[in-house]
Every structure is written in C-alpha cells, then in structure tokens.
Steps between C-alpha positions, in 0.01 A plus 500: 500500500849357533630741238320792669653414839844462343471831315379685810773357719776606260351844445493565875826335610720481190819303560373397844171356371585137562286235334129417482404144593193315379352271769482150356242408766241709314532273194795342328542300178780483247311751281467748786867448584588584140296823523683590822834441328393711201390780733849508648388460862566236766284232656435402861456124556402317818543132413720267305216455252468872437877521460496218244227668294680836509820338374311305234350828380846644442544724803864526605582402861645850545144637471337254741430553870415206728239586757271319745508396865513124438797450269639147504870424524484365144339821369762718666779274374380517139448875515856557619640246253349672193603849612165648595499878549366519855357281773261668743570371851197425719655322797830454681529140382490629142809711567683180590357304208591766245849532645547122484394487135716800410803340665430178310511680163776742589293819466363785707124497467313831494210515746240741630350480850120505511375745761177523697445875544194461722255657255135401485415543132154597383400157371350173623682363805568169324712670232663763719867408542679782684344517846689356797318168530593346163718208392697696241839656565654677800336753731670837525351585839595170667865531397486185283570702185824638643609152609437356154679788330809459715503124445487545123774762509725274707487218247786506249285302257214751493483839330247711689322708233214662690151461640167376373146565619153391385202654679219300338285453193200679349606837640354806331661793679859598575479573875622157606792510258600845619493396865697182428763700309536746789552221752747310281706810425499576873626149569778539243597834650535339843721228354711765331528700822612186681752444216346162418457583130610741231165623369639590155554131430140391558190454289137514602247256364126490537199318374134550438256237380 
C-alpha cells in the first residue's frame, strides 16, 4: 500500500509530489522501520519511544515527522537536536518550545501548523478529528490558525513549511478529504491575499488512519 500511494502521488504530481509518511501509531517495530526505509518513504512519530524505534530501524531523521498534541519539552528538544525533518505544531506553546530548542542548537526548525478545517468526517465521533470541538490543532474559523501561522513566521528560529490536517480514522469515502482540502486552500488563499505568506513556499500535509 505504501508503494502504491507513493507511485500514485508521483504519477499525479511529479516534482511536486512531496513525500508519503507511514503513521507509526498504527504499528512500529525496528523491522517495520526497516521496511519503511527500504520503501523510500518517511515516517510520522508521536512520541519519544516511536522516534527511538524509527531511528533504531535505520530511518534517517530527515525522513521523520514529529506529530501529536502532547509533545514533551524533552521530545521536542531531541527532535530538533537530531535534525528531524518536520515538527507539526498543535498549540501556541509548541511554537515557543520549538523556537527555544532551535535557538539552543543554532538551527531553523521546519514546522507545519495543524489546522482544524471544521469538517465532520463520515466516521465514529470518537475518531473524528477535524470538527471544531477537538483538542488537535488550530481552528480556521475562529482565527486561531492565522494567529499560529503569524507567530511561527515571526520566529527567526522557525522555518514555516506549510499546513497539516487529519480528519479522522476508518474513513471509506473521499468527501471529507475534499471538503477539508477546499477549506484549507481557501485559508491559504486568504493568507496570501493578506500578504502573510508566499504560497509557493508551502507544503500541505494530511493523514488518514
């Protein structure tokens, strides 16, 4: 499946395809990490433990993304120290923590801002993660997403790389993904119109479980 996703992405988008990420939360071991490395794709980790297993399995930090809404200071510090590809920001305090770690190690850390597009996905409410009343990321409609984006852009120790969105797990149709994409692109367009960002410099990330 990973190879099929990777192939499809590159066939459709070519040089702009980006990278496929395997979600370590689904299952991770050193053997799985080795398969991910052999497949030539990246891995998304949410804890220090998942990060340690990914590294032990031979995955380069440049292909690892740190995710999750409860990252500890120690987890952020280690991620920045080893040169992790991207950290997905879930709260304003994380902007400060990432900037502090990046300053400590003399780097600019690449980040993505996790957005709440206000989409009710067709799945069980307990695993739906993109409607307004969730604990993940920043709401577009409330203005929190714009605040977080500006804060990240203002930090000289952070490299703002784009936006991330996860609408839920066990989803079997594409309607929710399409609606989320429309709302996120609309948000980006408003930021561009307000001259907050240069859209050509940004990436879009998404997840499905």
